[in-house]
Each structure stands twice: as structure tokens, then as C-alpha cells.
C-alpha positions as CSV (number, residue, x, y, z in Angstrom):
1,X,124.6,-61.1,90.8
2,X,121.1,-62.1,90.2
3,X,118.7,-59.4,89.1
4,X,115.8,-59.1,91.5
5,X,112.4,-59.9,90.0
6,X,110.7,-56.8,88.9
7,X,113.8,-54.6,89.3
8,X,113.8,-51.5,87.1
9,X,110.1,-51.7,86.5
10,X,107.9,-48.7,87.2
11,X,105.6,-49.2,90.2
12,X,102.1,-50.2,89.1
13,X,103.5,-51.5,85.7
14,X,101.7,-54.6,84.5
15,X,103.2,-56.7,81.7
16,X,101.1,-58.3,78.9
17,X,102.0,-61.3,76.8
18,X,102.3,-60.9,73.0
19,X,99.1,-62.7,72.4
20,X,97.2,-59.7,73.8
21,X,98.9,-57.3,71.6
22,X,97.1,-56.1,68.4
23,X,98.8,-54.0,65.8
24,X,97.1,-50.7,65.1
25,X,95.6,-50.3,61.7
26,X,92.6,-50.8,59.4
27,X,92.5,-54.6,59.8
28,X,92.2,-54.5,63.6
29,X,89.7,-51.7,63.5
30,X,87.5,-53.7,61.1
31,X,87.6,-56.7,63.5
32,X,86.7,-54.5,66.5
33,X,83.9,-52.6,64.6
34,X,82.1,-55.4,62.9
35,X,78.9,-54.1,64.4
36,X,79.5,-50.6,62.9
37,X,80.0,-52.1,59.4
38,X,76.8,-54.1,59.7
39,X,74.9,-50.9,60.6
40,X,76.6,-49.0,57.8
41,X,75.5,-51.6,55.3
42,X,71.9,-51.4,56.5
43,X,72.0,-47.6,56.2
44,X,73.3,-47.9,52.6
45,X,70.5,-50.3,51.7
46,X,67.8,-48.0,53.2
47,X,69.5,-44.9,51.6
48,X,69.1,-46.5,48.1
49,X,65.4,-47.2,48.8
50,X,64.9,-43.7,50.3
51,X,66.4,-42.0,47.3
52,X,64.0,-43.8,44.9
53,X,61.1,-43.1,47.3
54,X,62.0,-39.4,47.6
55,X,61.9,-39.0,43.8
56,X,58.5,-40.7,43.6
57,X,57.2,-38.6,46.5
58,X,58.3,-35.4,44.8
59,X,56.8,-36.5,41.5
60,X,53.5,-37.2,43.2
61,X,53.3,-33.5,44.3
62,X,52.9,-32.4,40.7
63,X,49.5,-31.0,40.0
64,X,49.5,-29.7,36.4
65,X,51.6,-31.2,33.6
66,X,54.0,-29.1,31.5
67,X,52.8,-28.8,28.0
68,X,55.2,-29.9,25.2
69,X,54.6,-29.0,21.6
70,X,55.5,-31.2,18.6
71,X,57.6,-28.4,17.3
72,X,59.7,-28.4,20.4
73,X,60.2,-32.1,20.4
74,X,61.1,-32.3,16.7
75,X,63.6,-29.5,17.2
76,X,65.1,-31.4,20.2
77,X,64.3,-28.5,22.6
78,X,62.2,-28.8,25.8
79,X,60.8,-25.9,27.7
80,X,63.2,-24.3,30.2
81,X,63.6,-26.3,33.4
82,X,61.9,-29.4,32.0
83,X,63.9,-32.6,32.4
84,X,63.5,-36.4,32.7
85,X,61.1,-37.3,35.5
86,X,58.8,-34.4,35.1
87,X,55.0,-34.6,34.5
88,X,54.3,-33.5,30.9
89,X,51.6,-33.6,28.2
90,X,51.6,-33.4,24.5
91,X,48.9,-33.4,21.8
92,X,49.4,-35.8,18.9
93,X,48.1,-38.5,16.7
94,X,49.2,-42.1,17.2
95,X,51.2,-43.5,14.3
96,X,49.8,-47.1,14.2
97,X,50.6,-49.5,11.4
98,X,48.4,-51.6,9.2
99,X,48.4,-54.9,11.1
100,X,47.0,-54.2,14.5
101,X,46.4,-57.9,15.5
102,X,50.1,-58.6,15.6
103,X,51.7,-56.3,18.2
104,X,55.4,-56.2,18.2
105,X,56.0,-56.3,14.5
106,X,57.1,-53.6,12.0
107,X,53.6,-53.8,10.3
108,X,51.9,-52.8,13.6
109,X,54.4,-50.1,14.5
110,X,53.7,-51.0,18.1
111,X,56.5,-52.4,20.2
112,X,55.8,-54.8,23.1
113,X,58.2,-55.3,26.0
114,X,56.9,-58.0,28.4
115,X,58.4,-58.9,31.8
116,X,56.9,-60.5,34.9
117,X,53.4,-60.7,33.4
118,X,53.4,-57.0,32.6
119,X,53.5,-55.7,29.0
120,X,54.7,-52.2,28.0
121,X,53.5,-50.9,24.6
122,X,55.4,-48.3,22.6
123,X,54.4,-46.3,19.5
124,X,55.2,-43.0,17.8
125,X,53.1,-39.9,17.2
126,X,52.8,-38.6,13.6
127,X,53.6,-35.1,14.7
128,X,56.9,-35.9,16.4
129,X,58.3,-38.6,14.1
130,X,61.3,-40.5,15.6
131,X,61.9,-38.0,18.4
132,X,59.3,-39.3,20.9
133,X,57.5,-42.5,21.9
134,X,54.3,-43.0,23.9
135,X,54.3,-45.9,26.5
136,X,51.2,-47.6,27.8
137,X,51.1,-50.7,29.9
138,X,49.0,-53.7,30.7
139,X,49.4,-55.8,33.8
140,X,47.7,-57.2,36.9
141,X,45.1,-55.2,38.8
142,X,46.6,-52.4,40.9
143,X,49.5,-51.8,38.6
144,X,50.1,-48.8,36.4
145,X,48.2,-50.2,33.4
146,X,45.9,-48.9,30.8
147,X,45.8,-51.9,28.5
148,X,47.0,-52.3,24.9
149,X,46.6,-49.3,22.6
150,X,43.1,-48.9,21.3
151,X,43.8,-48.8,17.6
152,X,40.2,-47.8,16.8
153,X,40.9,-44.5,18.4
154,X,43.5,-43.1,16.0
155,X,42.6,-39.5,16.2
156,X,44.5,-36.6,17.8
157,X,44.4,-36.6,21.6
158,X,46.4,-35.5,24.7
159,X,49.0,-37.8,26.2
160,X,50.0,-37.2,29.8
161,X,52.6,-38.9,31.9
162,X,56.2,-39.0,33.2
163,X,58.9,-37.8,30.8
164,X,61.6,-40.4,30.4
165,X,64.0,-41.6,27.7
166,X,64.5,-45.0,26.0
167,X,67.6,-45.4,28.1
168,X,65.8,-44.8,31.4
169,X,62.5,-46.8,31.0
170,X,61.9,-50.0,32.9
171,X,63.6,-53.1,31.5
172,X,65.8,-51.2,29.0
173,X,67.4,-54.3,27.4
174,X,64.0,-55.9,26.8
175,X,62.7,-52.6,25.5
176,X,65.5,-52.3,23.0
177,X,64.6,-55.7,21.6
178,X,60.9,-54.8,21.4
179,X,61.6,-51.5,19.6
180,X,63.9,-53.2,17.1
181,X,61.3,-55.8,16.2
182,X,58.7,-53.1,15.7
183,X,61.1,-50.9,13.7
184,X,60.8,-48.0,16.2
185,X,63.6,-45.6,17.3
186,X,66.0,-47.1,19.8
187,X,68.4,-44.3,20.6
188,X,68.8,-44.0,24.4
189,X,68.1,-40.3,24.2
190,X,64.7,-40.6,22.5
191,X,62.0,-39.2,24.6
192,X,59.3,-41.4,26.1
193,X,56.0,-40.3,27.8
194,X,55.0,-43.1,30.3
195,X,51.2,-42.5,30.4
196,X,50.6,-44.9,33.3
197,X,53.0,-43.0,35.6
198,X,50.8,-40.1,36.8
199,X,51.2,-38.2,40.0
200,X,47.9,-39.4,41.2
201,X,49.1,-43.0,41.0
202,X,52.1,-42.3,43.3
203,X,50.0,-40.4,45.7
204,X,48.1,-43.6,46.5
205,X,51.4,-44.9,48.1
206,X,52.3,-41.9,50.3
207,X,51.6,-43.8,53.5
208,X,54.1,-46.5,52.5
209,X,56.6,-43.8,51.4
210,X,56.4,-42.2,54.8
211,X,57.2,-45.5,56.5
212,X,60.3,-46.1,54.2
213,X,61.6,-42.6,54.9
214,X,61.0,-42.9,58.6
215,X,62.9,-46.2,58.7
216,X,65.8,-44.6,56.8
217,X,66.0,-41.7,59.3
218,X,66.0,-44.2,62.2
219,X,68.8,-46.2,60.6
220,X,70.9,-43.0,60.4
221,X,70.1,-42.2,64.0
222,X,71.1,-45.8,65.1
223,X,74.4,-45.5,63.2
224,X,75.3,-42.2,64.9
225,X,74.1,-43.1,68.4
226,X,76.2,-46.2,68.8
227,X,79.7,-45.6,70.1
228,X,82.4,-46.8,67.8
229,X,86.0,-47.8,68.7
230,X,88.9,-45.7,67.5
231,X,91.1,-46.8,64.7
232,X,94.2,-46.8,67.0
233,X,93.8,-48.9,70.1
């Protein structure tokens, strides 16, 4: 006896062909949520920029530098709470060499790391030996630059700037080569005072920082506002 068409089916049942069926799982979810992944990538990019911006923003709020003493630096001890990225100052005498006309050599004792038309100069202080380097810079107008070290001013003075290490300065690989040529300490933990990076310099860019942080917040809101499809369909 022939089975009647549709016999045994629940009323209202609608059959689908196999081509419309999609196995549940991560792969199908990725295909159905490509827009979400694009938004997530954009948020990650802005988060990286916002993290850097936030650290620069906070550094710009510093008003008075923390004073370091040569004795503390030589002993490898910093004041309580002081860490890399803080605004500090130290009094010391530059340890220049005998040949000032040839920067970047062991005779000058001044290392030069050059990238993108900007030169960063490194030298020691007599009072701190191999435990600390001072960084100055020379670049195009508007950059954090003070020019090459003035070797005619070799007396004791105060050096102010952001506390870093050889391992965290800009262009670390190029800096390592420059320090090697000038016979300067190259240990990644050696302290560096970047004299060009003062809070006042970063405060000039607060309006741009505000824009970056606002765009980052909007990207987060955009990510959460959009409805996303469940992992099991």
C-alpha cells in the first residue's frame, strides 16, 4: 500500500534540504560573525594605542621630579615607589672623552643612535659610573630634541627626564650598537634618563590624546552595541 504523501508528519512541519543545514561549532560561528571579528580587531588596534596614550597622559601629569642621588644609583637602589617611566632628576658631571669631534667612538665616550633623521646621544656621569646613562636627542623641529651634548659645559649640573633602561629606550637594537662603539655600558637593566621626555612636552599633545581615548571608548561601545549571533544556531 502506498504511503500517503506527508503521512506521519507533524502538522506545520516544514522540511529543509541538506544544503541549508549548517553544523554547529566555531567554524560556522566565525562565518556568521565576520562583522564581529572585524569590530574586535579594530578595538584591539585602538586598545594598543590607548594604552600607550594613557601612559603618556599620566606621565604628563607629573609636576615635580623625584630626586635621585649618585649614591643610590651606584648601590642599585632607587627611592621607594620609583620605577621606569617616572619623572626624575639627578645632579652629576658628564663623563666626556677626549675626542669630542667624533661622536660615537670610544675616545669621545658619547654614543650616537640615529634613526629616521633623529639622533640620540648617550653618555655617562662621573658620579654614577656604569650604572646610569644620560640621553639627549637631536631631530627635526617639534621633536623632543636638545641637540648634541655641549662638551664645553662639562661641569656639574642637574639632569631631568623620564627614567628608562637601556632595554626600554627607543630603537633598542640600534642603541646597543651605538653603545658598543662608544664603549658604554650595554646591560639592559642600566638606567637611562631621557632628558628630552619631560611632562611639559607631553602636555602639548593632550588634545590629541583626548581624541584617541574618545575613539577607543567609542569602538568599545560599538562592539557591545551590535547584536552578535549565538555559537549554536
